[in-house]
N, C-alpha and C positions, 0 to 999 in steps of 0.2 A: 565257560568264560573265566579267565584268570581273575583272581581277587586284586582289585586296584590298590588296596591298602594292605600290603603284605606285612606291615609292621617293621620292615627293614629301615635302618637309618638312611636318610637321604644324603648323598654325597654332595658336598658344597665345594665348588671349584671356582677359582678366580678366572677372569677372562684369559689370562696368560700367566705362566710361571717360568722363570728363567734365572740362571746364575749370571752374575756380572762381576768382572774383575775391577777393583777400585783403581782408578787412574789418578794422576796428579790433581791436586786441589779437591779431592773427594768426588770426582766425576765418575758416574756409571752410565753405561750406554744401553738403551733399549734396542734390541736387535731389529734390523731393517725389516725383516719379514713380519714382525709384530706391528711395527709402525705402518707398513704398507697395508696390512690386513685391516687395521682399525682407522686408517687415514690420519694418523697422528703426525703432525708437522712441527717445525720450529715455532715457538710461541704458544703452543697448546699446553694444557695442563694434564698431568696424570695423577690419579689417586692410587697409591701403592702401599703395600705393607713390605717393609724391608726386614728380612730375617738375617740376623748375624749369627753365623755358626762358630762353634768352638773347634778345637783341633780335631775332634772326632766327628765333625760335621753335624753335631747336634745343635739345635737352636739354643743360643744363650741370651738372646735379646731380640726384641721386635720393635719396630718403629712404624707408626702410621704416618704417612706423608702425603701432602699435596705439593707437587713439585712442578715447576715450569720446565718445559722441554726446550733445549737449545740446539744449536747446530749439530747435525747428524744424530739426533735422538739422545742427547746427553742431558742428564740432570745432575745436580750437585747435592751430596750429603754434607750438611754443614759441619764445620770443624768441631764445634761443641759436641755433636753426636759422634763424630769419628773419634774424638779424644775419649769420650766416655767408654767406648767399646774397644779402644786401642786399635782401631782400624788404620791400616797404612797401605800405601800403594802396593798393588799386587794381591791384596787380600780379596777373597770372594765374598759376596753377599748374595742372598736369594731374594728375588723380587717377585711379588705377587701383584699383578696388574688388576686392580679392582674396578676402576672406572677411568674415564678420560673426558676432557672438555675440549672440543674443537673450536678454538676461538675464531678461526677464519670462517667456519660455517655460520657462526652467530653473526658475524659482520656482514656476510653475503646475504643472509636471510632477512636481516634487519627486523626481526620479530622480537618485540619485547626488549627489556634492558640487556645490555651486554654484561655478561658475568665476568668478573675478574677475580678469580679465586685468590685467597691469601695463601702464600706459600707457608707451609707448616710442617713440623716434624715433632711428633709426640710419642714418647715411649708407651708401649702397651704390653699387656700380658697375653697368655694363650687364650684365656676365656674372652678377653676383649677382641682378639683377632677373630675368633669364631663368631662372635656377635656381629662384628663388622661384615664378615662374609655373608652371614645369614641375612642381615638387613639389606645390604647392597645388592646381593645377587638373587634375591627372591622376587 
């Protein structure tokens, strides 16, 4: 019988990982196949880590965000964050989907209080990213 604890590091993965091109007003789009798979619709919230790459595609910044999803799976990276990293229309960012809150499901089930998350964007470092992934996905 194989040893259950091989001592190998456990790989921690987000629910989804994808690249998105920055659109006007800092909008990024969650691909339709991801929205369909998780049932994410307009008005829902996503918990994501946004990785900002440099010219050689290495991560030069990370942002932990709770964002509201709008028409066609779009959420907005605030101007303050875009300015800090010099992000402009056409630049790519990498998105790690950590969690999501389906507002419609909460309304339909009428169980407990309705959660209305606060939209937030906070700069984090690599170790914080790892801690968030471990905490959220375990």
